N, C-alpha and C positions, 0 to 999 in steps of 0.2 A: 187193566182199565185205563182208558184215555183220560188224561187230566182235562178239566174244563178250561176253556180259553176266553170266555166272555163273562161279564158281570152284569147284574141287574142295575148297576150304576152306569148310566149311559156314557158319561164322560170318560169312562175307562176303556171304551171300545172304539175310539175314533181312529186308531192306527198311528196317530201322531203324539198322543200323550206319552210322557215319560213314565207314567204310573198305571199301566194296565194290570190285569189280574196276574199276569206272569211275573210281575216285579215284586210288589208288596215290600218296599223298603221301610226300614224302621227309622224313627226320629223322636225327638223330644219337643213338645209344643205346649203352649199355654192358650187355652180358650179365653175369651174375654172375661176378666174378673176372677179367674181361677189360677191355681198353681200349676207348675209344669207336671206333665205326665207323658208316658210313652204312647206314640201313635204310629200308624202305618199310612202311607200315602196311597190313595186309590182314586184315579181320575183327578177331579178338581176338589177332592175332599181329603180330610184327615180322619181316619178311624180311631177313635179314642179306645185304646186297649184297656185302660183302667176301668172304663164303664162296662166293657164287655166282660172283664174279669169279675167285676162286682156282680154282674148278672149271671155268673156261673157258666159262661159260654166258651171259656178258654181252658186249656189243659190244666188239670189240678197241679201238675208238677211246676207250673209257672206262677202259681197263685201268689199274689202280693208283690210281684216284681215290676208292675207297670205303673204304679202310683208314685213314682219318684222322678228326680230331675236328671237321670242318666240311664243308659241301657246296660250299665255294667252288671247289675244283679241278674238281669235276664241272660246276658251273654254268658255269665259264669256257670249257668245251669248245664251248658254243654250241647253238643250237636244233636243228640236224640230229641231234646226238648225243643231246640230251634226247629227241627224238621216237623215234629208233631204240631207245633204252633202254626207253622206255615200251612200244613194240610188243613187244619181247623179253619184258619182264616180264608183259605181258598174255597172251602165248602160253604162258609157263611156268605162270602162275597159273590160266589157264582150262583147261589140259590139252590145248590144241591142240598143244603140245609137251610130251611126258611126261617130259622129262629130270629135272625136279625131283620131280614127283609119284611117279614110279616108282623113285626112288632113295632107299631107306629111310635109309641112313646119312647122305646129304647133307641129306635133309629134317629129320632129327633135329637136325642142327647148325644149319641155316639158318633154320628156323622156330622162333622163340622166343616163348612166351606173353608178351603185353604186360605182364602183372602181374609178370613176372620181371625186367624191365629198368629201368634208370635212363635217363631222357630228358634230353638236354642242349640248350643253345642250338644251333640247327641251322646257323647261319652265323656267320662272322666278319664283323662289321658295321663297315666303314670309316667310314661316316657315316650320320647319322639326321636326317631332316627330317620335321617334323610340319605338316600342313596344317589348314585351318579351312574345310572345304568343304561343310558342311551349312547350307543357308539357314535351316532351322528352328532349328538350334542357335544360329547367329549372331544370329538375330532375338531368340530368347529371352534370350540373354545381354545383347544391346543394350538390350532393354526393362528389364532389371533394373538395369543399371549406367549407362545413358546416358538419352537421351530416348526414352520409349516410342513417340512418334510418328515418330521417325527412328532406328529401332533399328540399321539397317545403315549403316555408314560409306560415303561415296560410292565408295570404291575396291572395295568388296566384290563388287559385281556386274560388275566389269571384270577382276579378276585373282584367281587362286587364292591366297589369303593363306596364308603359311606362315612358319616360322621354323626355324633350324638347332638341333636338340636335341643331347643328349649320347649318343653311341653307347656310351660306356663303361659306362653304367648301364642298358643294355637287358639284361634277364634273362629266363630261361626260366620258363614256367608252373610254379607251385609254390614259387617262391622267396619267402621271407618278407621283408618290407620294414619298416624302422623308420619310425615317424611322424617327419617331418622337423622340424627346428628352423629358425627364421628370424625375420626382422623382421616384426612385425605392427603395423599402425596402427589403434588403436581409435578409434571415432568421436569420443569426447569428450576425447581426449588430444592434446596439442600435438606430442609426439614419439612415435616408434614404441617398442614394447617388444620384447624378445627372448624367445622361448620356443617350445614345441611348437606345431605347427599345430593350430588349433581347428576348421578347416573342411576336413577331408581328404576327397577325392572320387576317384571313378573317372571315366574317359572311355571309353565304348564305341567302339572303332575297329577297322578292319582296316588292314593294311599290305601293300605289295608289295615284293618283293625284286628289286633290279636284277640282271639276268642278262647284260647286255652293256655294257661300258664305252663311254664317249664321250671324245673328245679335248678338251683345253682349247681353248675358242673355238668348239667345234662344237655348234650347237643340235640338239636332237632334235625332229622335227616330231610333231604329233599322229598322223599316219599311220604314222610309224616307231616311235612309242612302244611299241606292243604287242610288237615284236621285242626290246625292251630289258627286258622283264619276264619273270622266271622263274616266279614263283608268289606266293601270298598267304598271310598269317598273320592270326590274330586278334591284337588289340593292345589293351592297357589302358594308357593314358597317365595314370598317377596324377597327381593335381593337388592342390596345397595352395592352396585358394582365397583364404584370408586373406593369405598371403604374396604370392600372385600379384596381388591387388588393389592392394597397396602398391608392388610393384616394377615392374609391367609398363609404366608410363609413364616414359620415352618409347620404350624399345627392346624391350619385350615380355617374355615369361616367362624366368626364369632359375633361381633356386633352387627356385621353386615347381613346376618340372617335372623338374629334373635329378636328383632323388633316386631315380627308378626308373621304368622303362617295361617292362611284361611282355608277352611274346609267346608264342603257342602253339608247341609243339615240332614240329608237323607243318606243312610247307610244301606247300600244295595248288597244283599246277602250273596255269599258264594253259591248258594243253591240256585238263586235266580240267574246267576251268571254262568252256570254249568253248561248250557247249550252253546255258549260262545267261546269255549276253550278251543285253542288252535295249536298246531304243531309248534314245538319249541324252535327258537332261532338256531341256525347253524352257528356253531362256535368253534373257532380255530385260534389257538390250539385246543385240543380236547381238554376240558376242565379236569382238575384233579378228582380222584374218586368221590370225595365227599360232596362235590358240586355237580356230579353227573345226575341226570334225572331221567325217569322212565315214563312218566305220564305226560299228558299235554298240559303245560303250565303257562302258555301264552293266552291272551284274551283279546278278542276282536272288539275294541271299544273305540268308536269314532269320537274325536275330540276337536273342539274349536275354541278360539279366543276372539272376543270382540272388545273394542276400546271405544268408550264414549266420552269425549271431552265435556267439561262442564258447560251446560247450556246448549249442547248440541241436540238436534231433534232426533237423531238416530245414532246407533253404534255402528262402527265399521268392523267387519270381520277381518282379522289380520293374520290368522293362522288356522290351518286345518291339518290334522295329523291322526295317527292311530296308535293305540297302546301296543298292538301286536308287533310293532317294529322294535320293541325294546330288546337289547342284547341279553341282559341278565334278567331272569324271571323272578317273581316274588318268592317262589320256593327256594331258589338259590340264594336270594337275599337273606331269608330267614335261616337257612342252613349255615351260611357263612357267619351271620350275626351270633349264632349260638355255639359254633364249633369250638370256641375257646372255653365254653362253660358259662357264658353270659346267659342269665335267665331272662325270660320275658313274662309280662303280666297281662292279665285281661284288661283290654282298653288301650294297650300300647299302640302307637301310630307309627307306621313304616311308610315313608314317602318314596316314590319310585325314582325321584330325580327327574330333571327336565326331559320331556318327551319330544324329540325332534325327528322328522323324517328326512328324506333324501333331497327334497326340493326346497327352494327358498321360501315358498309359502307354507311349508310344514315345520318351520323352525319354532320351537316352543319358548322363545324369550326375545325381548327387544334387542339384547346383546347380539344375537345371531341375525334377527330380521333386518337390523340396520347396520350391521358390521361395526358394532361398538359406536354407534351414533354417526358414522361417516356417511351413511346413505339413508337419510330419514324417510319414514313412511309418509305418504300423503293420505289423509283420511277423507271420509265422505263429505265433511263440511269444509274441505280445503285446507285445514290446518295440517301441520307437519310435526312428526314426532321422531326424535332420535332415542329418547328415553321418556319416562312418564313425567307429566307435569302435575302440579297441584290441581285438584278438582277432577282429574281423570278417574273414570270408573272402568275397571277391568272386569269383564264377565266371561267366565269359562263354562262350557257345557259339554256333556258327553252322553252317548247312548250306544247300546248294542242294537243292531237291526235284525229282527226276527221275520218270520213269514206273516206279514200283515200287522206286526206290532213292534214296539220298541221297549226295551228295558233301559230306562234312562236314570240319570243321576240328578236331574234338575239342573241347578247351576250353583257356582260359587262366585260371588262378586265382592268387590271391595272398592272403596273410594279413597283417594289420597288427599289428606289434609296437609296444610303447611306445617313445616317443622316448628316445634315448640322452642321457645327461647331457652338457651342453655343456662 
């Protein structure tokens, strides 16, 4: 049986919306005057799943999991329930089942215009890990800060490099962040100074949400990894480059990353992304056996970044790239993360690392786009940027292109506020 492709909600069918019937991403929202609950984006609306559940229109196995402030309880039910719920929502929103479409009173309650709602962090995040999986990004950074002829360290082509970040400072799109303070080592000074970051940056990333826990001591293979993934979000791993350059030896980023990581409010499910799987990247040397993969684990997701200075009439697009260019896949990241016996939990967030392509306009950070500030960008309003300034708004967006439709993530944005007084 062919799956339906259009909805009785007109705004879901225009070919440009990020939220057609083929997507149905999950999020957490508050209607006016009400508490948070779980919803699904469809066209220009949010579908209130708590209201549908109360009306008895959703699978019994998911009963009671939608009237809360996170997706975790629903995610923990497992893949069969995710799939059953998606099929039910598809039937209701396509009109194959008219129980919602033909019920005026329920429709008025359950379909809320997106402009009327407040969006929240979609999951409770027990742990956050950030990887470093773009060969182009790692090479660009290595050329700037190490030996240009040996940009990649010897281990980079053998393991998906990563570090444990701060789950406590992961925030939803639209959250304002203060410029961080920290230690900075100036080139001609013997000792570091303390003060506001002078080289504030974004990092264009995506992340996946763990949907199935693993036991302590239990590795997750690359073949099993997709069954442990619920969905994906856009991710901006804000970075204080000058603080990072001083602190990262020998144990890696700390204060330079822990001040904030922004994610999109909508979690696009792996089932919605299934048509956009692509062949895995060629990897040389061949990875060790536990990192070898047999299915398609790359994904064709077009990504872009725009920057809007405070008071500017419009944002300037400064980067366009694609997630399929990543060297290490999400399956390899999860397999490496757990091979030592490290367990994962429902809601854990795994960041891809900065996504950069092969051309200068596809670099996923200001560090690369401006060659560490040496070649500033000129924006649409005539202003120039080597790194981010106070008041700048960074907007990231991404989508997969189908035949006449898009499966999109919406956007993740954040505005930089001045540093707080220390």
